[in-house]
C-alpha positions in Angstrom: 140.7 112.7 47.6 143.0 113.1 44.4 143.0 114.9 41.1 144.7 115.0 38.0 144.8 116.8 34.7 145.0 114.4 31.8 146.6 115.5 28.1 143.3 114.5 25.1 144.0 114.0 21.8 144.0 117.4 19.8 140.9 116.9 18.0 137.9 118.8 16.9 134.9 116.2 18.6 136.7 116.7 21.3 137.9 120.6 21.7 134.0 121.6 21.7 133.5 120.1 25.2 137.6 120.7 26.1 139.1 123.5 25.4 142.9 124.5 24.5 144.5 126.7 26.7 144.1 130.4 25.2 147.3 132.5 25.2 147.5 136.4 24.7 146.7 136.1 20.9 146.3 132.3 20.3 145.3 129.0 21.8 147.9 126.7 22.5 148.9 122.9 23.9 146.3 120.1 24.1 143.1 120.0 25.5 143.2 118.9 29.5 140.6 116.7 31.3 140.2 117.1 35.2 139.9 114.2 36.7 139.1 113.7 40.8 138.8 110.4 42.2 137.8 109.5 46.1 139.7 106.8 47.3 138.9 104.7 50.3 142.4 104.6 52.1 142.8 100.9 53.5 141.5 99.1 50.3 142.1 101.9 47.9 138.9 101.2 46.2 137.4 103.9 44.1 134.7 105.3 45.5 133.4 108.0 43.4 134.8 109.6 40.2 134.1 112.3 38.6 135.7 115.0 35.5 135.0 117.8 33.2 137.3 120.3 31.3 140.1 121.9 32.8 137.9 125.5 33.3 135.8 123.7 36.1 137.2 123.6 39.4 
């Protein structure tokens, strides 16, 4: 199992589902998508994958 965060374009079409990080007084950075993948060790075949907003753990 492995996971990573991918940067998304800063467009309104995406920011409703994948929000930017929020500081004390403003939003900053690019929206992030969390990707988690289950891979077989020997063949490195992808068995399953799931993605969602960064806030989903």
